[in-house]
N, C-alpha and C positions, 0 to 999 in steps of 0.2 A: 413913333413906331418901335416896337420892341425887337423887331427883327427885320432884315432886309430880304425880301422875296424877289429874287431875280430869276427863278427857275423856269425854263420854258414849260409851256402848258402840257407837252407831250414828254413823258419821262424817257430818258435814254436807257436802252437795254444792253446787257452784256458788257458793263463797263468793267475794265481791269483795275481792280483796286490797289494792286501793288505799287504802281508809280504814284497813286494819289497818297498812299501811306508814306512812301519815301518823301514826298513833299512836305507832308505834315511832320515828319521827324526833323526835317531841316529847319522848318519854322520853329518847332518847339525848342530846339537847341539853340537857336539865334535869340529867341526871346529868353530862355534861360540864362544865356551868357549876359545878357543885358542885366537882368536882375541880380546876377552875382556881382557884376561890376558896381551896381549901384548900392549893394547890401551895406557896405561900411561907411557910405557917404551920408551927409545929412539928408534928411528926407522931409517932405511935406505931408502932414497927416490931417485929414479931415474926416468928419463923422457923417455916416448915413443915417445913423439911429443912435440910441443911448450907448451901445457898446460896439456897433458895426462899423468898422472904419475903412478908410481906403487912403492909399498913398499915391504920390507921384509916380512911384515905380509901377504899380498897377495900370495906371493910365498909359505910361510910356510902353509897357509890354503889350497891352491891348492895341494900342495904336499900330505897332510893328506887326503883330499878328494879323489884324484885320487888313492891313495894307498888302501883306504878302499873300493872304488868301483871296482877296478881291482881284489882285493883279494876276493870279494864277488861275482862279476858278470864277470869273466874272459872271457866270450864270448860276452861282450857287447862292443860296441863302446863308445868313450868318446871324447868330445869336450870341452875344458876348456880355459878360457880367456887368461891366461898368457902363456900357451904352444902353443895356436893358433897363437899367434904373430901378430894379426891384424883382419881385416874384412875377413871373409871366405865365399865362395860360398856354395851353398847347396851341400852336398857330393853326388857324382855319381860314384858308387851306393850308395844309402842310407843304412847305417846298419838297420837291423830289430829293433834292441834296441840301441839307441843313447842317452847317458847321456850328458847333456848341462850343464856346470858348471860356475858359477861365484863365486870365492872364497871369494871375498869382493867387493860387489856392493855399491860404495860409497866411493872409495879410496881417492878422494880429501877431502871429509868431514874428514875421518879417519886420513889422513896425518896432517890435521890442528887441530886436537883434536875435531872435532864436532861429537858428538855421534849419528850420523844418517848414518847407513850402515847395510848391511844384507849379509847373505850367501844364494845363490840362487842355487838350484839343481833341474834340470827338467829331465824327461825321455820322449823321443819321441818314439813311438811304431809304425812301419811301416810308419815313416814320420810325425806323427801326435802327438803334444804335448798331452801326456797322464796322467802323474802324475807329481806333483811338490810340493816342500818344499821351503819355504822363511823363514829364521830365523832372527829376529831382536834380537841380543844379549843384547842390552842395556836396553831393555823393557821386555825381556824374552817372546817375542811374536812369536809364530811359527804358520805360515799359511801353510796349506797343503791340499791336495785333488786331485781330477782329475776326468777323465771320469769314471762314475759309482762308484765314491768314495766320492761324496759330496765336500763341501768346509768348512774348519774349521779354527778357530783361538783358538790355544791350543785345548781344548776339546769341544768347543762350535761351532755349526753351524754358518756360516755367510751368509749375504744376503746384495745385493746392496742397495742403497738408493731408495726412492720412489719419488725423485724430478723429476718433468717433465717439469719445466721451466728453460730454460739455464740462464735466467736472475737472478735466485735465487740459482744458482748452483755454487759450489765451485770446481775448476779445478786445475790440476797440469801439469807441462810440464818441459822440460829440453832443453838444447841447445847443438848441436853437438860440438866436439872438434875442428872442422875446422872453426868455427864461424868467425874468423878474416879473413879468406881468401876466403870463399865461400859465395855467395849471397843467397844460399839455406840454410839459417842458423835459420829459425824459428822465427826471430824477427818480420816479418810482422804478422804471426799469433798471436803472443803474443800480438801484439797491438790490433789487431781485438778482440781477446777474452778479453782483458782487458775492452774493452767497452761493450761487449756483456754478460759477466757473473758477478756474485756477487764478485768473487775474484779468483786470481790465486796464487798458491803456487809453490815453486821450491825447492824440498827437496834434490836433488842430488843423488837419488837412484831410478832408474826406476822400479826396481822389487818391492820396497815398495810402490811407486805410485800405481802400479797395485793392490797390496794387499789392499791398501786404498780404491780403488774403489771397490774391491770385498766385504769389510766388511762395506761399506757405510759411511766411513769418508770423501771420495771424491765422487763427482758425475761423473767426467770424467777426462780423461788424454789424451794428445797427445804429440807425439814427433817424430823427424825425426832422421834417420841415427843411430838407436839403433843396437846393436848386438844381435845375437841369445841368448847368455848366460844372457842378460838382461832381456829377456821376456819369455823364454821357460817354467820356472817353474810356474809362475803365469798365463800364458795364459792357462795352462792345467786345472786349477781349477776356473777361473773367470766365465765361462759359467755355472758352477755348482752352482755358487752364484747368478746366474740371470743376470749376465753381458754380455756384447757384446764387441767384439773385431774384428776390421777389419783394412784394409788399408784406405787410403784417399778416395778411389773410392768405399768403402763398399764391396770390394772383400774379400774373405775369408783371414784370417790372416795368414801370413808367416813369421816365426821367422827369416828367412833369407833375408827378404824384408827390405825396408827403411822407411816405413811409419807405424805408430801404432796410432790408436784411440780405446780407451777403456772407455766404459761408463756403466751406469746403464741400458741402453737400451732405456730408455725413452727420453733422450736428444740426443741420438746418431745422429739422422738426423739433428738436429738443429746445432751440431758441424760440421757435414759434410758440411752443407750449409756455414758456416762461413769460413771453410778452402777454399771451392770452389770459394768463392767470391774474 
């Protein structure tokens, strides 16, 4: 099974999301502290593919998060990266409440001692990304919020940038793990955006890229073949920060889809045109 479906058949209505978000924040901070403590210690690394790796820290963090979620919300579903075992389709039926967890987003960075990684915990309610927490332990930066909850970095509200010209924009992207064997590998769009934007960054953590769009450090982000756990948390609060997130055809964003474009809204159409070209 790629997810644990424990949701009652009848959806509960009128749920107060604030205490649920508070619980998620506590869980993310606890998992982040674990990853920070393990960062400088010897680690076991194994491979799920040619370049797609996993560490013992991924597994320890996921075990902690899943234990906390299932203890606190025993009737909720959970989808997590390491226990999912690879790309998963949209659950059918979709649990009314589905936690989507990346216990360590930026595993390659982490395994090489590069301190750019996050814990990402999102909650989908009736199939919609509704609240999310992304914690960067190395900077003690916690992004959180969601539908009706606003968008925050630690205790301060965040807002996307006001840049309206793609040529003056700084973007971020990443590349799929099958880059070496698939022609659909984002290298063509990387070349186009290199000419069309001010600069491109490649951080190695899609959840952090999305958070940086939400707080205005980046103006836009695009990527192919992401997984639900990469985007579910930040997608919940990016709109609350004034951002926009869609697929390449500007359809509503689907965390189970293969295309992601996230921007401050002002350069969204310009980015879509570059991709379409």
